[in-house]
C-alpha positions as CSV (number, residue, x, y, z in Angstrom):
1,M,0.0,0.0,0.0
2,N,1.4,3.4,-1.0
3,K,2.1,5.9,1.7
4,T,-0.1,9.0,2.1
5,K,1.6,12.0,0.4
6,V,1.6,15.1,2.6
7,L,2.8,18.4,1.2
8,V,3.8,21.0,3.8
9,V,4.1,24.6,2.7
10,E,5.7,26.5,5.6
11,D,8.5,29.1,5.6
12,D,9.8,28.3,9.1
13,E,12.5,25.7,8.8
14,N,12.1,24.5,12.4
15,I,8.4,23.9,12.0
16,C,9.1,22.1,8.7
17,K,11.5,19.8,10.4
18,L,9.2,19.1,13.3
19,I,6.3,18.2,11.1
20,N,8.5,16.2,8.7
21,D,10.1,14.2,11.5
22,Y,6.9,13.5,13.3
23,M,4.6,12.7,10.4
24,S,7.3,10.7,8.6
25,G,7.7,8.7,11.8
26,H,4.0,7.9,11.7
27,G,4.0,6.5,8.2
28,F,3.4,9.5,6.0
29,D,5.4,10.4,2.9
30,V,6.2,14.1,3.7
31,T,7.6,16.8,1.4
32,T,8.2,20.3,2.8
33,V,8.6,23.4,0.7
34,M,8.9,27.0,1.9
35,D,6.8,29.0,-0.5
36,G,3.8,28.8,-2.9
37,P,5.8,28.7,-6.2
38,D,7.9,25.9,-4.8
39,A,4.7,24.0,-4.0
40,L,3.3,24.4,-7.5
41,D,6.6,23.3,-9.0
42,Y,6.6,20.2,-6.8
43,I,3.1,19.3,-7.9
44,K,3.9,19.7,-11.6
45,E,6.9,17.5,-11.2
46,R,5.7,14.9,-8.7
47,G,2.0,14.9,-8.9
48,L,-0.8,15.8,-6.5
49,P,-0.4,15.2,-2.7
50,H,-3.2,13.4,-0.9
51,I,-3.3,16.4,1.5
52,A,-1.7,19.8,1.8
53,L,-0.8,21.6,5.0
54,I,-0.5,25.3,4.1
55,D,0.7,28.3,6.1
56,L,-1.1,31.5,5.3
57,S,1.8,33.9,5.7
58,L,4.2,32.8,3.0
59,P,7.0,34.9,1.6
60,T,5.7,35.6,-1.9
61,M,2.3,34.0,-2.2
62,H,-0.5,34.2,0.4
63,G,-1.8,30.8,1.5
64,F,-5.3,31.7,0.1
65,E,-3.7,32.4,-3.3
66,L,-1.8,29.1,-3.3
67,S,-5.0,27.3,-2.3
68,S,-6.9,28.8,-5.1
69,K,-4.3,27.7,-7.6
70,L,-4.3,24.2,-6.1
71,K,-8.1,24.0,-6.2
72,A,-8.0,25.0,-9.9
73,M,-6.1,21.7,-10.5
74,A,-8.0,19.2,-8.3
75,D,-9.9,18.7,-5.1
76,V,-6.9,18.2,-2.9
77,P,-7.9,18.5,0.8
78,I,-6.2,21.4,2.6
79,I,-5.5,22.2,6.3
80,F,-4.3,25.7,7.1
81,V,-1.5,25.7,9.7
82,T,-0.9,29.3,10.7
83,S,-0.4,31.8,13.5
84,T,-3.5,33.9,12.7
85,S,-6.5,33.5,15.0
86,D,-8.6,36.1,13.2
87,T,-12.2,34.7,13.1
88,D,-13.0,36.3,9.7
89,T,-9.9,34.8,8.1
90,I,-10.6,31.4,9.5
91,V,-14.2,31.4,8.3
92,Q,-13.2,32.6,4.9
93,G,-10.6,29.9,4.6
94,L,-12.9,27.2,5.7
95,R,-15.7,28.3,3.4
96,R,-13.6,28.6,0.3
97,Y,-10.6,26.2,0.5
98,A,-9.9,24.3,3.7
99,E,-11.2,21.2,5.4
100,D,-9.7,22.3,8.7
101,F,-7.6,25.1,10.4
102,I,-5.0,24.7,13.1
103,V,-3.5,27.7,14.9
104,K,0.2,27.8,16.0
105,P,1.5,26.8,18.4
106,F,0.1,23.3,18.2
107,E,0.8,19.8,19.4
108,L,2.1,17.5,16.7
109,R,-0.2,14.7,17.8
110,E,-3.2,17.1,17.3
111,L,-2.0,17.9,13.8
112,E,-1.7,14.2,13.0
113,A,-5.2,13.6,14.4
114,R,-6.7,16.4,12.3
115,V,-4.9,15.0,9.2
116,Q,-6.3,11.6,9.9
117,A,-9.8,12.9,10.4
118,V,-9.8,14.8,7.1
119,L,-8.4,11.8,5.2
120,A,-11.0,9.6,6.7
121,R,-13.7,11.8,5.1
122,M,-12.0,12.0,1.7
123,P,-11.8,8.8,-0.5
124,S,-8.2,8.5,-1.8
125,L,-7.3,7.0,-5.1
126,D,-3.6,6.2,-5.0
127,Y,-2.8,6.5,-8.7
128,A,-4.4,10.0,-8.7
129,S,-1.2,11.2,-6.9
130,E,1.0,10.4,-9.9
131,P,2.1,13.3,-12.2
132,I,0.4,11.6,-15.2
133,V,-2.6,9.6,-14.2
134,R,-3.0,6.7,-16.6
135,I,-6.5,5.4,-16.5
136,D,-6.2,2.8,-19.2
137,E,-4.6,2.4,-22.6
138,H,-6.8,5.1,-24.0
139,L,-6.9,7.8,-21.3
140,E,-4.5,9.7,-19.2
141,V,-4.8,12.9,-17.1
142,D,-2.4,15.6,-16.0
143,F,-4.2,17.5,-13.3
144,A,-1.3,19.9,-12.6
145,H,-1.5,21.2,-16.2
146,N,-5.3,20.8,-16.6
147,R,-5.0,18.5,-19.5
148,L,-6.2,15.0,-20.6
149,T,-5.1,12.8,-23.5
150,L,-7.7,10.5,-25.1
151,N,-6.6,8.1,-27.8
152,N,-3.4,10.2,-28.3
153,K,-5.3,13.4,-28.7
154,G,-4.8,16.2,-26.1
155,Y,-7.5,18.3,-24.6
156,S,-7.2,21.3,-22.2
157,L,-9.5,21.2,-19.2
158,T,-11.0,24.2,-17.4
159,P,-10.3,24.4,-13.7
160,T,-14.0,23.4,-13.1
161,E,-13.7,20.4,-15.4
162,S,-10.4,19.3,-13.8
163,I,-11.8,19.4,-10.3
164,L,-15.0,17.6,-11.4
165,L,-13.0,14.8,-12.9
166,H,-10.7,14.6,-9.9
167,V,-13.7,14.2,-7.5
168,L,-15.3,11.5,-9.7
169,M,-12.0,9.6,-10.1
170,R,-11.3,9.7,-6.4
171,N,-14.7,8.1,-5.9
172,A,-14.3,5.7,-8.8
173,G,-16.9,2.9,-8.8
174,R,-19.3,4.9,-6.5
175,V,-22.1,7.3,-7.4
176,V,-21.3,10.8,-6.3
177,E,-24.5,12.7,-5.6
178,N,-25.1,16.0,-7.4
179,R,-25.2,17.9,-4.1
180,M,-21.8,16.5,-3.2
181,L,-20.2,17.4,-6.5
182,I,-21.6,21.0,-6.2
183,A,-20.3,21.3,-2.7
184,R,-16.8,20.2,-3.7
185,V,-16.5,22.2,-6.9
186,W,-18.3,25.4,-5.8
187,P,-18.0,25.4,-2.0
188,S,-18.7,29.1,-1.5
189,E,-21.2,29.7,-4.4
190,D,-24.9,29.1,-4.9
191,V,-24.9,26.7,-7.8
192,Y,-27.8,24.6,-9.1
193,E,-27.8,21.2,-10.9
194,D,-28.4,22.9,-14.3
195,T,-24.9,24.4,-14.0
196,L,-23.4,21.1,-13.0
197,R,-25.0,19.4,-16.0
198,V,-23.6,22.0,-18.4
199,H,-20.0,21.5,-17.1
200,M,-20.4,17.8,-17.1
201,H,-21.6,17.9,-20.7
202,R,-18.5,19.9,-21.7
203,L,-16.2,17.5,-19.8
204,R,-17.8,14.5,-21.5
205,R,-17.2,16.0,-24.9
206,K,-13.5,15.9,-24.2
207,L,-13.4,12.7,-22.2
208,E,-15.6,10.4,-24.2
209,S,-15.1,9.1,-27.7
210,D,-18.9,9.0,-27.9
211,S,-20.5,11.3,-25.4
212,H,-23.9,9.7,-26.1
213,H,-22.6,6.3,-25.0
214,P,-20.1,7.2,-22.3
215,H,-17.5,4.7,-20.9
216,Y,-16.0,6.8,-18.2
217,I,-18.7,8.9,-16.6
218,R,-22.1,7.3,-16.1
219,T,-25.2,9.2,-15.2
220,E,-27.5,8.0,-12.4
221,R,-30.5,10.0,-13.3
222,G,-31.8,12.2,-10.5
223,I,-28.9,11.1,-8.2
224,G,-25.5,11.9,-9.6
225,Y,-22.5,10.6,-11.6
226,M,-20.0,7.7,-11.4
227,F,-16.6,7.3,-12.8
228,T,-15.8,3.9,-14.1
229,V,-13.3,2.3,-16.5
230,R,-15.1,-0.1,-18.7
231,P,-13.9,-1.3,-22.1
232,P,-16.2,-0.5,-25.1
233,E,-18.4,-3.4,-26.1
234,S,-17.7,-4.9,-29.5
235,K,-20.6,-5.8,-31.8
236,G,-20.1,-9.4,-30.9
237,D,-20.7,-8.6,-27.2
238,A,-23.9,-6.7,-27.8
239,K,-27.1,-8.5,-26.6
């Protein structure tokens, strides 16, 4: 079983070392970087983390800005780890980006407990943490660059399409209800199912060889959508 990849974005070297030593000692695969651009470079080279721990007061890129860029790639869970205790900032961060918020100074065992609690709520697909996610011989996805390749033809994904696809892939084989998709993709907006259907239609036009007979995203009418890998039926298989 692959280790859970934790990306720590923190400009204090001592805190980086403490988190790295503790979390690594408890079975996590930890990478620490000291600023937002370094985090984005890491993701483009190494793939998505399973969870990101982000300080708000970074040298060149505020934690909210980094989170916005990360959420434009995929639905990666975020915990803010910061010295601010401002209620408005905490509420804004939780509504728009983060699953949790922990204020410095903190106990390392509390941080681990919060990470475990978030991960327990978020289905994790191990191969979705690779730089290029190969679904099968026909399809691969590069979330860091918002791009998929289907039958050797490349397509750019909008941030909304990218996060939709990531949520569905992370829940592969299970139906994701419409309300859950809306909550994950548009956490701070009032969005209705008609908007979801429009974006799903656009995603399917890029993802499916035949959008009228989809192989990857199946519709459960009135409920939601399910991501599945199923080879196309040949004429001899049809019944």
